[in-house]
C-alpha positions as CSV (number, residue, x, y, z in Angstrom):
1,M,-19.0,35.0,-20.6
2,A,-16.2,34.8,-23.3
3,K,-16.3,31.7,-25.6
4,Q,-15.4,28.6,-24.2
5,T,-12.3,27.0,-25.9
6,V,-12.8,23.0,-26.7
7,V,-9.2,21.0,-26.4
8,H,-9.4,17.4,-27.5
9,K,-7.3,15.1,-25.6
10,G,-4.7,12.8,-27.5
11,R,-5.1,15.2,-30.3
12,Y,-2.6,18.1,-31.1
13,A,-4.0,21.4,-30.5
14,I,-3.8,24.9,-32.1
15,K,-5.0,28.3,-31.5
16,R,-4.1,31.7,-32.4
17,V,-4.4,34.9,-30.4
18,N,-4.7,37.8,-31.9
19,L,-3.3,40.8,-29.9
20,N,-3.9,43.7,-32.4
21,E,-0.3,45.0,-32.3
22,D,3.1,44.8,-33.5
23,L,4.7,42.3,-31.1
24,S,8.2,42.7,-33.0
25,G,9.7,44.6,-30.2
26,Y,9.3,41.7,-27.5
27,S,11.0,38.5,-27.3
28,I,8.8,35.4,-27.5
29,A,10.0,34.5,-24.1
30,N,7.7,37.5,-23.2
31,F,4.7,35.7,-23.6
32,I,2.9,32.8,-21.8
33,S,-0.6,30.8,-22.2
34,Q,-1.3,28.5,-19.4
35,I,-4.9,26.6,-18.7
36,R,-5.6,26.2,-14.8
37,A,-8.1,24.9,-12.8
38,R,-9.9,27.9,-11.7
39,P,-9.7,31.7,-13.2
40,E,-7.0,32.8,-10.7
41,H,-3.5,32.6,-11.7
42,T,-2.5,31.1,-8.3
43,S,-4.8,27.8,-9.0
44,E,-3.3,24.3,-9.9
45,L,-1.6,24.3,-13.1
46,I,-3.2,22.0,-15.8
47,V,-1.4,22.3,-19.1
48,E,0.9,25.5,-20.6
49,W,0.9,25.9,-23.8
50,T,4.0,26.5,-26.4
51,V,4.1,30.1,-27.4
52,V,5.5,31.1,-30.8
53,F,4.9,34.4,-33.0
54,D,2.8,32.8,-36.0
55,N,4.6,34.8,-38.5
56,G,8.0,34.4,-36.9
57,T,8.4,38.0,-35.9
58,G,5.4,39.1,-34.0
59,S,5.0,42.1,-36.4
60,D,1.6,41.2,-37.3
61,G,0.6,40.5,-33.7
62,V,-0.4,36.9,-33.8
63,L,0.7,34.4,-31.1
64,R,0.3,30.6,-32.3
65,L,-0.4,28.5,-29.0
66,T,-0.1,24.6,-29.5
67,L,-0.5,21.6,-27.2
68,D,1.4,18.3,-27.9
69,D,-1.0,15.5,-28.5
70,S,1.3,13.7,-25.9
71,V,0.1,16.3,-23.4
72,T,-3.2,17.0,-24.1
73,G,-4.0,13.0,-23.9
74,A,-2.2,13.1,-20.3
75,I,-5.0,15.9,-19.2
76,T,-7.2,14.3,-16.5
77,H,-9.4,17.4,-15.8
78,T,-12.7,18.2,-18.1
79,S,-12.6,21.7,-17.4
80,G,-10.4,24.9,-16.9
81,F,-9.4,28.5,-17.5
82,M,-7.0,29.6,-20.1
83,D,-5.1,33.0,-20.3
84,V,-2.0,34.8,-22.4
85,M,0.0,36.6,-20.2
86,R,3.1,38.9,-20.7
87,V,6.0,39.0,-18.8
88,D,8.2,42.3,-18.0
89,G,10.8,42.2,-15.2
90,G,9.4,39.3,-13.7
91,Q,5.7,40.6,-13.5
92,K,2.9,38.8,-14.9
93,T,0.1,41.1,-16.9
94,S,-3.1,38.9,-18.4
95,L,-4.0,40.3,-21.9
96,F,-7.3,39.1,-21.6
97,D,-10.2,40.8,-19.5
98,E,-11.0,37.3,-18.0
99,A,-9.8,34.0,-18.2
100,L,-11.2,32.0,-21.2
101,P,-13.2,28.8,-20.1
102,V,-11.9,25.5,-22.1
103,E,-13.4,22.3,-22.0
104,F,-11.2,19.0,-22.3
105,R,-13.2,16.6,-24.1
106,G,-12.0,13.0,-25.3
107,M,-11.0,12.0,-28.6
108,P,-13.6,12.6,-31.4
109,S,-14.8,9.2,-32.0
110,D,-15.8,8.5,-28.8
111,E,-18.0,11.4,-28.1
């Protein structure tokens, strides 16, 4: 099973995803990342990451995913599944072999 991602509720979250290819030929609008209640793309949407190229151009293949603290603070779920997708011609293609498990935790001082 894939490594679990932890998102702390009420905290700003940053994740970097290295796709190991030059992405400079794509627009950042071609990439989305979502956390859903179950691994299926049709399950309930919990939150959508803001996606940018980490170096500004995508030439290094790294996407930076962020969630604002106001967004994470509103999450009521305790877990979910995350995916990164490329959108071409309206078609979404998953870039992971399987959705990654996500655990939502309370503020670190509350644990």
